[in-house]
C-alpha positions as CSV (number, residue, x, y, z in Angstrom):
1,X,-59.5,-57.3,197.8
2,X,-58.3,-53.7,197.9
3,X,-59.2,-50.9,200.4
4,X,-60.2,-47.5,199.7
5,X,-57.0,-45.4,200.6
6,X,-58.8,-42.0,200.4
7,X,-59.9,-41.6,204.1
8,X,-56.8,-43.0,205.4
9,X,-54.6,-40.7,203.3
10,X,-56.4,-37.6,204.7
11,X,-54.9,-38.5,208.1
12,X,-51.4,-38.1,206.9
13,X,-49.7,-34.8,207.4
14,X,-46.1,-34.9,205.8
15,X,-45.9,-33.9,202.2
16,X,-43.8,-37.1,200.8
17,X,-46.1,-39.4,202.8
18,X,-49.4,-37.8,201.2
19,X,-48.1,-37.8,197.7
20,X,-46.8,-41.1,197.7
21,X,-50.0,-42.6,199.2
22,X,-52.0,-40.8,196.3
23,X,-49.6,-42.4,193.6
24,X,-50.6,-46.0,194.8
25,X,-51.7,-48.1,192.1
26,X,-53.4,-51.7,191.9
27,X,-53.0,-53.9,189.3
28,X,-54.4,-57.5,189.0
29,X,-51.2,-59.7,188.6
30,X,-51.9,-63.5,187.3
31,X,-49.6,-66.0,188.9
32,X,-49.4,-69.8,189.1
33,X,-50.2,-69.7,192.8
34,X,-53.8,-69.5,192.7
35,X,-56.7,-69.4,189.8
36,X,-57.5,-65.8,190.4
37,X,-55.4,-62.8,189.7
38,X,-54.0,-60.9,192.8
39,X,-54.6,-57.4,193.3
40,X,-51.2,-55.9,193.7
41,X,-50.3,-52.7,195.1
42,X,-47.4,-50.5,193.7
43,X,-45.9,-47.0,192.9
44,X,-44.2,-46.0,189.7
45,X,-42.5,-42.7,189.1
46,X,-39.8,-41.4,186.7
47,X,-38.6,-42.3,183.3
48,X,-35.4,-44.0,182.1
49,X,-34.2,-47.2,180.6
50,X,-32.9,-48.5,183.7
51,X,-35.6,-49.3,186.3
52,X,-35.2,-49.4,190.0
53,X,-37.4,-51.8,192.1
54,X,-37.9,-51.1,195.7
55,X,-38.7,-54.0,198.3
56,X,-39.9,-53.0,201.7
57,X,-39.6,-54.6,204.9
58,X,-41.5,-56.9,207.3
59,X,-45.1,-55.9,207.8
60,X,-44.7,-52.8,205.9
61,X,-45.6,-51.2,202.5
62,X,-44.5,-49.1,199.6
63,X,-44.8,-46.2,202.0
64,X,-41.8,-47.1,203.6
65,X,-40.2,-45.4,200.6
66,X,-41.9,-42.1,200.7
67,X,-38.7,-40.1,201.1
68,X,-36.3,-42.1,199.0
69,X,-38.5,-43.1,195.8
70,X,-39.0,-39.3,194.9
71,X,-35.1,-38.7,195.0
72,X,-34.7,-41.9,192.8
73,X,-37.4,-41.0,190.4
74,X,-36.0,-37.5,189.7
75,X,-33.3,-39.6,187.6
76,X,-34.4,-43.1,187.1
77,X,-37.6,-45.1,186.2
78,X,-38.5,-46.4,189.9
79,X,-41.0,-48.6,190.9
80,X,-42.1,-50.0,194.4
81,X,-44.2,-52.8,195.2
82,X,-46.1,-54.5,198.1
83,X,-44.8,-57.9,198.6
84,X,-47.5,-60.9,198.7
85,X,-49.0,-60.7,202.1
86,X,-47.9,-57.2,202.9
87,X,-48.8,-53.8,202.4
88,X,-51.9,-53.0,200.5
89,X,-51.5,-56.1,198.0
90,X,-54.4,-58.2,198.5
91,X,-54.1,-61.0,201.0
92,X,-54.7,-64.1,198.6
93,X,-56.1,-67.5,200.3
94,X,-52.9,-69.5,199.7
95,X,-50.1,-70.8,201.8
96,X,-48.0,-67.6,202.2
97,X,-44.2,-68.2,202.2
98,X,-40.9,-66.8,200.8
99,X,-41.5,-69.0,197.9
100,X,-44.9,-67.6,197.1
101,X,-43.7,-64.0,197.5
102,X,-40.7,-64.8,195.0
103,X,-43.4,-66.2,192.4
104,X,-45.7,-63.2,192.7
105,X,-42.6,-60.7,192.5
106,X,-41.5,-62.3,189.3
107,X,-45.0,-62.1,187.9
108,X,-45.3,-58.7,188.9
109,X,-41.8,-58.0,187.2
110,X,-42.9,-59.7,184.2
111,X,-46.6,-57.8,183.7
112,X,-45.2,-54.4,184.4
113,X,-41.3,-54.1,184.0
114,X,-40.1,-56.7,182.0
115,X,-36.6,-55.6,181.8
116,X,-33.7,-55.9,184.2
117,X,-33.5,-54.2,187.3
118,X,-31.6,-52.4,190.0
119,X,-33.0,-54.4,192.9
120,X,-33.2,-52.5,196.3
121,X,-34.4,-54.3,199.5
122,X,-34.5,-53.0,202.7
123,X,-34.7,-55.2,206.1
124,X,-36.8,-58.1,205.3
125,X,-37.1,-56.8,201.5
126,X,-33.3,-57.3,201.5
127,X,-33.9,-60.9,202.1
128,X,-36.4,-60.9,199.6
129,X,-34.1,-59.4,197.2
130,X,-31.4,-61.8,197.9
131,X,-33.8,-64.9,197.3
132,X,-34.9,-63.3,194.0
133,X,-31.5,-62.5,192.7
134,X,-30.3,-66.1,193.4
135,X,-33.4,-67.6,191.6
136,X,-33.8,-64.9,188.7
137,X,-30.1,-63.7,188.1
138,X,-31.1,-62.7,184.4
139,X,-33.7,-60.1,186.0
140,X,-31.5,-58.4,188.3
141,X,-28.5,-56.1,187.0
142,X,-27.4,-54.8,190.4
143,X,-28.3,-55.4,193.9
144,X,-28.4,-52.9,196.7
145,X,-29.1,-54.1,200.4
146,X,-30.4,-51.6,202.9
147,X,-29.6,-52.9,206.5
148,X,-30.8,-56.3,205.0
149,X,-31.9,-59.5,206.7
150,X,-30.9,-62.9,205.3
151,X,-27.3,-63.4,206.6
152,X,-28.2,-65.1,209.9
153,X,-31.2,-67.2,210.4
154,X,-34.8,-65.8,211.1
155,X,-37.0,-66.0,214.1
156,X,-38.2,-69.4,215.5
157,X,-41.5,-67.6,216.4
158,X,-43.3,-69.9,213.7
159,X,-43.1,-72.7,216.3
160,X,-45.2,-70.9,218.4
161,X,-47.9,-69.7,216.1
162,X,-50.6,-72.1,217.1
163,X,-54.0,-70.9,218.6
164,X,-54.6,-68.9,220.6
165,X,-50.9,-67.7,220.8
166,X,-51.1,-66.8,216.8
167,X,-53.8,-64.5,217.3
168,X,-52.5,-62.9,220.5
169,X,-49.0,-62.0,218.7
170,X,-50.6,-60.2,216.1
171,X,-52.8,-58.5,218.3
172,X,-49.7,-57.5,220.2
173,X,-48.2,-56.2,217.0
174,X,-51.2,-54.4,216.1
175,X,-50.9,-52.3,219.6
176,X,-50.2,-48.5,218.8
177,X,-47.9,-48.4,221.5
178,X,-45.9,-51.5,220.4
179,X,-45.6,-50.3,216.9
180,X,-44.3,-46.9,218.4
181,X,-41.7,-48.5,220.1
182,X,-40.6,-50.6,217.4
183,X,-40.7,-47.2,215.2
184,X,-38.6,-45.4,217.6
185,X,-36.3,-48.2,217.8
186,X,-35.8,-48.2,214.1
187,X,-34.4,-44.6,214.1
188,X,-31.2,-42.9,215.9
189,X,-33.4,-39.8,215.7
190,X,-36.3,-40.4,217.7
191,X,-38.1,-37.2,216.5
192,X,-38.5,-39.1,213.1
193,X,-40.8,-41.6,214.7
194,X,-43.6,-38.9,214.1
195,X,-47.4,-39.3,214.4
196,X,-47.3,-39.5,210.4
197,X,-44.3,-42.0,210.5
198,X,-46.7,-44.2,213.0
199,X,-49.7,-43.7,210.5
200,X,-47.5,-44.7,207.4
201,X,-46.5,-47.9,209.4
202,X,-49.9,-48.8,210.5
203,X,-52.3,-47.9,207.3
204,X,-52.0,-51.5,205.8
205,X,-53.4,-53.0,209.2
206,X,-56.8,-52.2,207.7
207,X,-56.3,-54.7,204.9
208,X,-58.8,-57.7,205.0
209,X,-56.7,-60.7,206.4
210,X,-53.7,-58.9,207.5
211,X,-53.4,-61.0,210.7
212,X,-53.9,-64.1,209.0
213,X,-51.2,-63.4,206.3
214,X,-48.8,-62.4,209.1
215,X,-49.5,-65.7,211.0
216,X,-49.1,-67.6,207.6
217,X,-45.7,-66.2,206.8
218,X,-44.3,-66.6,210.2
219,X,-45.4,-70.1,210.3
220,X,-43.7,-70.6,207.0
221,X,-40.4,-70.1,209.1
222,X,-40.0,-66.6,207.0
223,X,-36.4,-66.1,205.4
224,X,-33.9,-68.2,206.7
225,X,-30.0,-67.6,206.4
226,X,-28.3,-67.2,202.7
227,X,-24.9,-67.0,203.9
228,X,-23.9,-70.3,202.3
229,X,-25.4,-69.0,198.9
230,X,-24.5,-65.5,198.9
231,X,-21.1,-66.3,197.1
232,X,-23.4,-67.1,194.1
233,X,-24.5,-63.6,193.5
234,X,-22.5,-62.0,190.6
235,X,-24.1,-59.0,190.3
236,X,-22.6,-55.8,191.6
237,X,-24.0,-55.2,194.9
238,X,-24.2,-52.1,197.2
239,X,-24.5,-52.7,200.8
240,X,-25.8,-49.5,202.7
241,X,-26.3,-49.8,206.5
242,X,-27.0,-47.3,209.4
243,X,-24.1,-47.0,211.8
244,X,-26.5,-47.1,214.8
245,X,-28.7,-49.9,213.8
246,X,-30.4,-51.2,216.9
247,X,-32.9,-53.6,215.0
248,X,-30.2,-56.0,213.4
249,X,-27.1,-54.6,214.8
250,X,-24.1,-54.0,212.4
251,X,-22.2,-57.1,212.6
252,X,-23.9,-58.6,209.4
253,X,-22.8,-55.6,207.2
254,X,-19.4,-56.8,207.1
255,X,-20.3,-60.3,206.8
256,X,-22.3,-59.4,203.9
257,X,-19.6,-57.6,202.3
258,X,-17.2,-60.3,202.8
259,X,-19.5,-63.1,201.4
260,X,-20.7,-61.2,198.3
261,X,-18.0,-61.4,195.6
262,X,-18.8,-58.1,193.8
263,X,-19.9,-55.8,196.8
264,X,-19.0,-53.0,198.9
265,X,-20.4,-51.6,202.0
266,X,-21.1,-48.0,202.8
267,X,-21.8,-46.9,206.3
268,X,-24.4,-44.2,206.7
269,X,-23.5,-41.9,209.5
270,X,-26.1,-40.6,212.1
271,X,-28.6,-43.3,211.2
272,X,-30.4,-46.3,212.6
273,X,-31.9,-49.5,210.8
274,X,-33.6,-47.2,208.1
275,X,-31.4,-45.2,205.9
276,X,-33.9,-44.6,203.3
277,X,-36.0,-42.9,205.8
278,X,-33.6,-41.3,208.3
279,X,-31.0,-40.0,205.7
280,X,-32.8,-40.3,202.4
281,X,-30.7,-37.8,200.5
282,X,-27.5,-39.5,201.3
283,X,-29.0,-43.0,200.4
284,X,-30.3,-41.9,197.2
285,X,-26.9,-40.2,196.4
286,X,-25.1,-43.4,196.9
287,X,-27.7,-45.8,194.9
288,X,-27.7,-43.3,191.8
289,X,-23.9,-43.3,191.8
290,X,-23.8,-47.0,191.9
291,X,-26.1,-47.3,189.2
292,X,-23.8,-45.4,186.8
293,X,-20.7,-47.2,187.9
294,X,-19.1,-49.5,185.4
295,X,-18.6,-53.3,186.7
296,X,-15.1,-53.8,187.8
């Protein structure tokens, strides 16, 4: 079930936020997961022979790419999609897990893109991108990881997600003060954790089933460590990492670079966990240059 975004968009104040929100589209995507097609939210801008596909982080949406996507779309065909169970994509009545997310993502790609992509994942979206690349290597031409999860094991919170703790946990995460604190921690420049940024991070909370989906994903165990499989990634890989990441820290950046064969690491200065929001021009420049590079 999709929601009417018009009233919510009217609350936004920054131009990039408003424009991306106004460009959100919905497509019914058939999957083998359930009989009914899943109404999936996405944004598509630009035009070229080399599509980019952007994957957002935990409890986020396509709005996470409001500053990066227009810069990429100026030169490349660029897509962003709300992963199954997140953003404005319909919360289907199914067992939500990384495997289900991967299957839905493949069906989305097959239905709307159907050619190899530059796959870009931020934070949890990086773990989703790694998982997708390992399963469907023919779909991914190059991989970009932005302050990515997936090297170390995820949280053990799933073991605690039983009534009433599951409901209390999601209500805690819904609290505006908690979300503001998380937002501020993601940036080095705290002024970027603006009211508009908080709205962008919270609009999807109006989706029917938001809390149930979050509980189900957490109970599944979420994304675990891929460190023993990273050597299997043969695609050229760009790792972008904020020098002041206070969410995941900085240790995993070097470990990703050492574990993925054809990879390079670029540190983003004056930046926290979200280079695509805090330093979008620099992030876009590195991604666009990486796309045009020939494989060594």
